[in-house]
N, C-alpha and C positions, 0 to 999 in steps of 0.2 A: 296748399289747401285745395286749389282747383283740381289737382290730380286726385286727391282723396274724394272730393265731391263727385267727380265723374266716375271714379272707379267703384265706389260703394254700391250704387244701383246696378251697375253691370255685374258685379260679383253676386249681389243678392238675387237678381232676377234672371240672370243668364247662366253664370258659372255654377252657382250653388245647386240649382235643380239638376244640371248635368252631372255634377259630382255625386249627388244623392242617388241618381240612377246607376252611375258607374260603380260606386263603392257600396251602396246599400245601407249607408249610415244616414241618420237624420241630419247630422252636421256636415256631411260631405267628406271632409277630411278632419283629422284631429287637431286640437288646439296647438299641440307641439309641432305638427307639420306646418300649420299656418305660420307659426313663429319662425320655423326654419326657412320657409319660403321668404318671409320678410327679411331675415338676416342675410340670406343669399342675395336677395335683390339689393340690399344696402351695400354688400360687397361689390356687386356689379356696378352700382351707382358710383362708388369710389373709384373703380377702375375707369369708368367713362369720364369722371371728373378729372382724373389724372391725364387722360388723353387730351381732353379739351384744354386743360391748363398747359400742357406741353405745346399744343398747337398755338395757343395764345402767346406763349413766351417766344416761340419761333417767329411768329409774325411780328412781335414787338422788336425783335433783334434784326429782322431782315427787311421789313417794310417801314416806310416813314409813318409817323403819327399823323392823324387827320388834323389835329389842332393841339397846340400847347398853350395852356393857360397858366399864368403866373400864380403860384401858390396853390393851385388846385390839381396840377398834374397834367397828364396827357389823355387824349381821346384815342383809343385804339382803332385800327382799321378793321378789326374783327367784329362780325355781327353778333349782337346779343342773342340771336336765335340759337346759337350754339349751346345755350344754357337750358333749352327746353328738354332735351332727352334726360339730362341728369336730374332736373327738377321733377319731371314726370315720374321717373323711377324712384326718386326719393319719396314722393307722396305715396306711390304704390307700396313701397317697402314699409312705410309707416302705417298704412292702412292694414297690412297683414300683421305686422308685429304688435303695434299698440292696441289695436282693437282685440286681437286674440289674447293679448296679455290681460286686458281688462275683463274679457269674457272668462278667462281662466280664473281670475280672482273671484268672480261671482259664482262660478259653477263648482270650483274645487274647494273653496274655503268654507268652513262652518259658518252658519248664519250669524253667529255672534262676532265673527272676525271679518265680515265682509267690508265694513266701513274702514277698518284699520288697513286691510289689504288695498282698498281703493285709495286711501290716503298715501300709502307707500308708492302706489303708481304715480301719483301727482308729485310726491317728494322726489321720486326718481327723475321725472321730467324737469322739475325745477333745478335739481342738482346738475343734470346734464346741460341745461341752459347756462348755468353759472360757469361750468367747466368750459363750455364752448366759448363764452365771452372772454375768459382768461386766456385761452389758447389764441383766440383771435387778436386780443390786445398784444400779447407777447409776439406773435408772428408779425403784426403790423410794425412794432418797434424794430424788430430785427430786419424787416424788409426795408424800412426807411434808412437804417444804418448802412445797409448794402447799397441802396440807391444813392446815398450821399457819397459813397466811395466811388461809384461808377460815374455818376453825373453830378459833380460838385456844384455846378451852377444852376441846376434845375430846382432844388429845394432850398 
């Protein structure tokens, strides 16, 4: 959310006027181009997240933990600041994708269908949140099973 809050004024006051001059269009770039940029940035975000996760796993296997707490797990020696690039890019990709999608619904849909289109937007957000929590729950269960096999005395 912080990334979106920082990015939107920069886009509106700095990038959009430059794009208007460059392209000659009132919107700067088309809605589909904005969505494409957002999807591309989400791909880059997943790539960076994979690199950070690989680094975290490597540190976990090679360096000792800072602290081991009974029943709560371990504290990694890796800094939490490694999450900043992926979280910032995630907010940036959401700013491009979700806002342009909402703008698309209001500009391209007939006036009688705008509220339905906006509701589909929020239904999509809700569905993706449910799917995300199902995947997270399943991956946590699988991770704990693997952790029990590797370190039977930890959990």
